[in-house]
KEFI-534403 format. One record per residue: x, z, y of N, C-alpha, C, O, CB in turn; residue in three letters. Coordinates in steps of 0.2 Angstrom, whole numbers, plus 5000, padded with zeros to 4 digits. Glycine has a CB too. Example, Ala and Ser with C-alpha at 12.3 -4.5 7.8 and 13.67 -1.06 7.14 Angstrom:
506650394972506250394978506650394984507150424983505750454978Ala/506450354989506850364995506450395000506750405006507050294997Ser/
***
This chain:
500549994994500049995000500450015006501050045006499450065000Met/500249975011500549985017500350005024499849965024500849935018Ile/500350025028500250055032500550035039501050025039500550105029Thr/500350035045500750025052500650055057500050075058500649985055Ala/501050075062501050105066500750045073501150005075501750145067Asn/500050055074499849995078500150005085499849965089499149985078Glu/500650055087501050035094501449975093501649945098501450085096Asp/501549955087502149915086501849835082501849785085502749955082Leu/501749865076501249805073500649815070500449875069501549775067Thr/500149765069499449755068499549755061499949725058499149685071Ser/499149795057499049785051498749705047498849685042498649835049Leu/498449685051498149615049498749575051498849525047497549595053Arg/498949575054499749525055500149535050500449485048500349535062Tyr/500349605048500649605042500349575036500749535033500749655040Leu/499749585035499249555030499549475028499749455023498449565035Phe/499649435035499749355036500549365032500749345027499649325044His/500849395036501549405034501849405028502349375025501649455035Leu/501449455025501749465017501549415014501949395010501549535012Met/501049385015500749325012501349255013501549205009499949305017Gly/501549255019502049205020502649215016503049175014502249195028Trp/502849285016503449315013503349295005503849255003503549405015Leu/502949305002502749274995502649214994502549194989502249294992Asn/502749175000502649094998503249064998503449034993502349055002Tyr/503649075005504449065006504949095001505349054999504649105014Thr/504849164997505449184995505449154988504849144985505649254995Ser/505949144986506049134979506249184974506349164968506449084980Ser/506349254976506449304971505949294966505349264968506549374974Glu/506049324960505449334956505049414958505349464960505849344949His/504349404958504049454963504149524959504049564963503249444965Lys/504249534953504249614950504949634954504949694956504349614941Arg/505449594956505849614959505849664967506249694970506249564959Leu/505249644970505049624977505149694979505349704985504449584979Trp/504849754975504949814979505449854979505449904982504549854977Ile/506049814975506649844977507049824983507549854986507049844971Gly/506749734984507049704989506849684995507149644999507349664986Ile/506049724996505849725001506249765008506149745014505449745000Tyr/506449805006506749845012507249785014507349775020507249925009Ser/507549765011508149715014507849645019508249605022508549675006Glu/507249645018507249585022506849595028506349635030506949525017Phe/507349535032507049545040506349515041506149475037507549495046Lys/506149525046505449505048505249515055505149565057505149535045Val/505049465058504849455065504349495066503849505063504649385067Pro/504449535073504049575075504049565083504449595087504149655072Val/503749525083503349505091502849555094502549595091502949435091Pro/502749555101502449595104501749585102501549525099502549605111Pro/501349645104500649645099500249595102499749575098500149725099Leu/500349575109499849535110499949455107499549415107499749535118Glu/500549445104500749385100500349385094499849345093501549385097Val/500549465091500549475084499449455085499149425080500949565082Gln/499349485090498349465089498249395089497749385085497849485094Arg/498649345093498449285094498549255087498149225084498849255100Glu/499049265084499349235077498749255074498449205071500049255074Ile/498449315073498049335068497349305069497049295064498049415067Val/497049295075496649265077496449195074495949175073496649265082Arg/497149145074497249075073497149075066496849035062497849035076Val/497549135062497549125055496849135053496549095049498049175052Leu/496649185055495949225052495349165053495049155048495549325058Asp/495249125056494949075057495049035052494449025050495149045061Asn/495549005050495748975043495348995037495048965034496448985042Phe/495449075036495549115030494749115031494449115026496049175030Thr/494449115036493649145036493249075033492749065030493249175045Phe/493649005036493248935035493248925028492748905025493448865039Leu/493748935025494048935018493448965013493148935009494748975019Ser/493349045015492849075012492249055012491849065008492949125013Ala/492049025018491249015019491148945013490748935009491048985029Glu/491748895014491748845008491648845003491248814999492248815008Leu/492048915001492048914993491348954991491148954985492648954991Ser/491048984996490549034993489848974994489248974992490449134999Ala/489948924998489448864998489448844990489048854986489548795004Glu/490148814989490148774983489848834977489448814973490948734981Leu/490048884977489848944970489048934971488648924967490249044971Ser/488748954978487848944979487748904975487648924969487348924987Ala/487748844976487648764974487648764965487248744961488348704978Arg/488248784963488248794956487748844953487448834948488948804954Arg/487648884956487248924952486548914953486148934948487248984954Lys/486348884959485648864960485548804954485048804951485648834968Gln/486048744952486048704947485948744941485448724938486548664946Tyr/486348804938486248844931485548864932485148864928486948914930Glu/485348884937484748924938484048874937483648894933484748974946Tyr/484048814940483648774936483748754931483248754928483448724940Tyr/484148734927484348714921483948754916483648734911485148724920Arg/484148824918483948884913483148874913482848874907484148954916Gly/482748874919482148874918481848814916481348824912481948894924Glu/482148754918481748694914481948694906481548664902482048604918Leu/482548734902482648734896482448784892482648784886483248714895Leu/482248824894482048884890481248864887480648884889482148964896Asn/481348844883480748834879480448874875480848914871480848774875Phe/479748884874479348934870479448914863479848864861478648924873His/479248954858479448944851478848894848478848864843479549024847Lys/478248884853477748834850477948764852477548714852476848844853Glu/478748744854478748684852479348684849479748724850478748624856Ile/479348634845479648614836480448644838480648634844479448514833Pro/480648654835481448694834481748644829481348634825481348774830Trp/482348624828482648604822483348604823483648594828482348524820Arg/483848604816484548624817484948554821484848494820484948644810Lys/485248574823485548474827485848434821485948374820486448474833Leu/485948484816486248434810485748384807485748324805486648474802Gly/485148414808484548364807484248324812483848284811483948394805Glu/484448314818484248284824484848244825484748194828483948324830Thr/485448264824486148224828486648214823486948254819486648284835Cys/486748144823487448124820488048174824488048174830487648024821Asp/488448204822488948254825489648224822489648234816488848344824Met/490148194824490848184821491448184826491548154831490948124818Lys/491748214822492548214829492848164829492848134824493248254829Ala/493248154834493648074836494148074830494248094824494148074844Gly/494648034833495348024829495948054833495948064839495547934828Lys/496448064830497048104833497248024836497147974833497648174826Ala/497648034841498048004842498848034848498848074852497647944845Ile/499347984845499848024847499948034857499847994861500447974845Pro/500148084858500348104865500648064869500348064875500748164865Ser/501148014868501447974870501147894873501347854876501947984866Glu/500447914867500047844869499447844874499047804875499647814862Met/499747914876499147934883499347944890499747994891498647994881Ile/499247914894499447904901498947934905498347914905499547834902Ser/499147984911498948024914498647984920498348014924499548074915Asp/498747914921498247884927498047814923498447784920498647874936Tyr/497447794926497247744923497447674925497247664931496747744922Glu/497747624921498247564922497747504919497347514915498947584917Thr/498047454922497847394918498047384912497947334908498047344921Asp/498447454910498947434901498347494899498147494893500147464900Glu/498247544903497847594899497247614904497347664908498347654896Thr/496647564901496147564907495347624904494847634906495847464909Pro/495647644898494947674893495347764896495847784897494947644882Ile/494647794896494547884897494747884888494647854883493347914900Lys/495047954889495247964881495048054882495348094886496347944879Cys/494448054879494148124881494448174874494448154868493248124882Tyr/494748244877494948274870494648364871494148374875495848254869Gly/494948424868494648474867494348494874493848534874495148504863Gly/494648474879494448504885494148454891494048454897495148554889Asn/494048414888493648374892494048304894494348274889493348414900Gly/494248284899494548214901495248214898495448264901494548204909Leu/495648194895496448204894496748164897497348184899496748204887Arg/496448094897497048044900496647984900496047974902497748024895Gly/497247924898497047864897497147824892497547794895497147834901Tyr/497047794888497247754884497147664884496747634887497047794878Val/497547654879497347564879496747534875496547484877497847514876Lys/496547564869495847534866495547614865495747664864496047484857Asp/494847574864494447624865494047644856494147604851493847584870Ala/493847704855493747704846492947734848492647774843494347774841Asn/492647724853491947744855491647694859492047654862491847804860Gln/490847674859490647644863489747654863489347644859491047584863His/489647674871489047694870489147754875489647774878488847694863Gly/488347794877488347834883488247904878487747914875487647824889Asp/488647954877488448004873488848074875489348074879488747974865Tyr/488548124873488748184876489448204869489448184863488048234877Pro/489948234874490348264869490448354869490448384874490848234871Leu/490648374862490948444864491548464862491848434857490548494860Ile/491748504866492548504865492648544859492448604860492948534871Gly/492948544854493048594848493448644847493348694843493148564843Arg/494148634852494748654851494948694857494748674862495148614849Gln/495348754856495548784862495148834865494648844862495648754866Gly/495348874870494948914874494348894877493848934876495248944879Ala/494248834880493648814882493248774877492848734879493848784888Leu/493448784870492848754865492048754868491848784873492848814857Cys/491748704866491048734866490848694874490348684876490948844866Gly/491448664878491148634884490948564883491048524878491648634889Asn/490548544887490148484886490248444890490248464896489348504885Val/490348364890490548314893490048254892489548264888491248304892Asn/490048194897489648144893490048074896490248064902488748144896Tyr/490148054891490547984890490047934891489447954890490947974883Ala/490247874892489847814894490347754894490947744897489547824901Thr/490047714890490547634890490847644884490747674879491147614896Gly/491347614885491847634880492647684882492947674886492147564879Asp/492747714878492947764878493547784870493547754865492347804880Phe/493847834872494147874866493947934865493947974869494747884866Tyr/493747954859493548034859494248044851494348014846492348064855Ala/494748104854495148144849494948174846494448204847495548164850Thr/495248184841494948234834494848304837494648344833495648244828Glu/494848324842494748394847493948384851493648434853495448404853His/493648324851493048304853492548264847492648214843493348244860Ala/492048314847491448294844491048244846490748274851491148334844Val/490848194845490348144849489748164845489648164839490448054848Val/489148184850488548194847488148134848488248094853488148254850Val/487748114844487348044843486648064840486548094835487847984839Lys/486148044846485448074844485248014838485547964837484848064852Ser/484848044834484448004828483847984830483547954825484348054823Met/483647994837482947964838482448024841481848004844482647934831Gly/482648074840482148144844482348164848482048204851482148204840Glu/483048134850483348154857483548084862483848034860484148204855Tyr/483348094869483748054874484448084874484448144871483448054881Thr/484948064876485548054875485748124882486048174881485947964874His/485448094888485548134893485248194890485748224889485348114899Arg/484648214889484348274888484748294883484848354884483548264886Phe/485048284879485348314873486048334878486048394879485448254867Leu/486448304880486948324886486748384890487248424891487048254891Tyr/486148404893486048444896485848514893486048564895485648424900His/485448504886485248564882485948584880486148634881484748544876Met/486348534878487048564874487448604881487748654880487648474871Leu/487348594886487948624892487348694894487548734897488148554900Lys/486848694892486448764893486448824888486248884888485748734895His/486648774882486748814876487248874874487148914869486748774872Met/487748854879488248894878488648884872488748934868488048964879Asn/488848844871489248844863489848874862490048884856489448774860Leu/490248894866490748944866490749004863491249024860490948974872Asn/490149024863489749104860489949084851490049134847488449124862Gln/489949014849489849014842490749004840490848994834489248954838Tyr/491148994845491848984841492249044838492149104839492348964846Lys/492649014833492849064827493249104831493349104837493349024819Ser/493649154827494049214831494649184830494749144826493849294828Ala/495149204832496049194830496249174836495949154841496149124824Gly/496849184834497449134841497249084845497249084851497949084839Ala/496949024839496848964842495948964841495648944835497348904838Gln/495548984846494848974844494648884845494948834848494249024851Pro/494048894839493948824838493148834835492848894833494648784831Gly/492948754836492048734834492148704826492548654824491648664842Leu/491748734822491848674816491048654816490548674817492148704808Ala/491248574814490648534815490148564812489648574815490648474813Val/490148584806489948604800489348664803488848674800490548624795Lys/489648704809489348774811489048734816488448754817489948834813Asn/489248674821488748664824488048634822487548624825488948644829Leu/488148604817487748584814487148624811486648604809488148554809Gln/487348684811486748734809486348784815485948834815487148774804Glu/486648744822486348794827485648744829485648684831486848804834Ile/485148794829484248774832484248754838484548784843483848844832Ser/483848714840483848704846483148654847483048614842484548674847Ala/482648664853482148654856481948584852482448564849482148654863Pro/481548544851481348464852480748444855480248424851481448434845Val/480748444862480148414866480048354865480348324861480148424872Pro/479448334868479348254867479748224873479948244879478448214867Ser/479848154870480448114874480048114881480448124886480548034871Ile/479348114883479248104890479348184894479548174900478448074890Glu/479248234891479448294893480348294896480448304902479248354887Thr/480848264889481448264890481648214899482048224903481848234882Gln/481248154898481448124902481248154911481648144916481248054900Asn/480648194911480548224916480948284918480948304924479948244916Arg/481348324913481948374915482448334915482948354918481948434910Ile/482548284912483148234913483148214921483448254924483148144908Val/482748174924482548164931482848214936483348204939481748154932Glu/482548274936482648334938483448374939483748384944482348374935Val/483548374932484248404931484948344934485448364937484348424922Leu/484748284933485248244936485248244944485748224947485148154933Asp/484848264946484748244953485048304956485448294960483948224956Asn/484948374952485448414953486048404954486448414959485348444948Phe/486248374948487048394945487348324951487948324953487148374934Glu/486948284953487348224956487448264963488048264966486748134958Thr/486948294966486948354973487648394971488148394975486148424973Ile/487748424966488348474964488948434963489448464963488248504958Cys/488848364962489548344961489648304967490248304969489648294954Ser/489148284971489548274976489948324980490548334983489048244981Asp/489448374979489748434984490448454979490948484982489148504985Leu/490448444972491148474971491748414973492248434972491348504963Ser/491548374975492048314977492248324983492848304985491648254976Ile/491748364987491848364994492148434997492548445001491248344998Gly/491848474993492048544995492648584994492948614998491648574992Leu/492848574986493548574984494148554989494548584991493648534979Pro/494048474991494448444996494448485001495048515002494248394998Ala/493948485005493948525010494248605012494548615017493348535011Glu/494048635006494248695005495248685004495548715008493648714996Ile/495648635001496148625000496448605005497048615007496248584995Glu/495948565011496348535016496448605021496948615024495848475019Ala/495848655022495848705024496548755024496848775030495548725020Arg/496848765016497148795015497848775016498348815016496948805009Gln/497848705017498548675020498648705026499148735027498548605022Lys/498148685031498148685036498448765039498748775044497648655038Gln/498048805035498248875036499048905034499448945037497648925031Tyr/499248865030499848875027500348825033500848845035499848845017Glu/500048785035500548735039500648785046501248795048500048655042Tyr/500048815050500048855055500448925053500748955057499448855058Tyr/500248945047500549015046501349005047501649055049500349055040Arg/501648955044502248945042502548945051503048975054502448865036Asp/502148895054502448875061502348955066502648965071502048785065Leu/501848985064501849055071502249095067502449145070500949095072Leu/502349095062502849145059503449135060503849185058502849155051Leu/503749085063504449065062504849075069504849045074504348985060Thr/505149135069505349155075506149155074506549165069505049235076Phe/506349135081507049135081507349215082507049245086507249085087Ala/507949245078508149295078508449315085508849275088508649295072Glu/508349375088508649375094508449465096507949475095508349295100Ser/508849505098508849555100508349605095508549615089508649545107Gly/507849635097507449665093506849625089506449655086507149715097Asn/506849555089506149535088506149545082505649565080505849455091Ser/506649535077506749525070507149595068507749615069507149455068Ile/506849625064507049685060506949695053506549665050506749745062Leu/507549735050507449755042506949815042506849855047508349795038Thr/506549815036506249865035506549935036506349985039505949855028Asp/507149945033507449995036507650015041507750075041507849995035Arg/507649975047507549975054506949995056506950025061507649925056Gln/506549985052505950005056505450035050504850015050505549935060Thr/505650085046505450125043505050175044504650215040505750135040Asp/505150195052504550235056503850205058503350235059504950255063Arg/504150125060503350105061503050095056502450105056503250055065Gln/503450065049502850045044503150065037503750055035502649955044Thr/502550095033502750125029502950055022502749995022502250175027Asp/503450095019503650045014503050035008502550075008504250065011Arg/503249985003503049975000503050024994503550054993503149925000Met/502250044989502350114988502150084980502150124975501750184993Lys/
***
């Protein structure tokens, strides 16, 4: 914990200063308590500190607002999805293995997967955690939900369209006729499939276990109505997910730029002091 003598230093100024030290230091963090007392830090006049805090706090506040908005939109989408997909027992329920063909894809050497889409590798490749990269040739064609079956994020659900490649860690789910694939995608996302993962150092989902899970089978007409609503919500959230994170990242870069600019002082006189020299003004790390 750090406390400050308000006659010399602003606690909020120290907050931004410590973040700046963390960002610029190459020392291992667990050694910092022992070496903090040797760091030289700028101690400008209080009015300068207050102006620095005002500028940097504005960037911090804007980033927090954007993050809160993104979180709220995602919760709103999840709420409406839950409301629409919580069916009563009077609707028929059947095992997924009875209504869907569920097969894992095929293994592919990692050196054949590119991080980028190019003329040589135009095909999206899906693995256990979603989009893994791009490959030369497809092993699937169509619009299907995919379930990741390996790793900490197993049970995550994606939707692939057109030509794509599914690895052995992605389960391609194809309706036998009782579901539309888009409804199946929303329903599988809502089912929180991660809860069915196996225990162990490397969690996983066996296809045979997925086939035993029961799920509601509403009429195709009902499915289409639900899909229309949820696709609209997902489109809104996707647009926000593209825009807001980019805006948050931009604000963070602005904050770091101005923090570096505002906290860089020329060393002269008493404007820069070590912690040992100012131990009467600022308590050391405890």
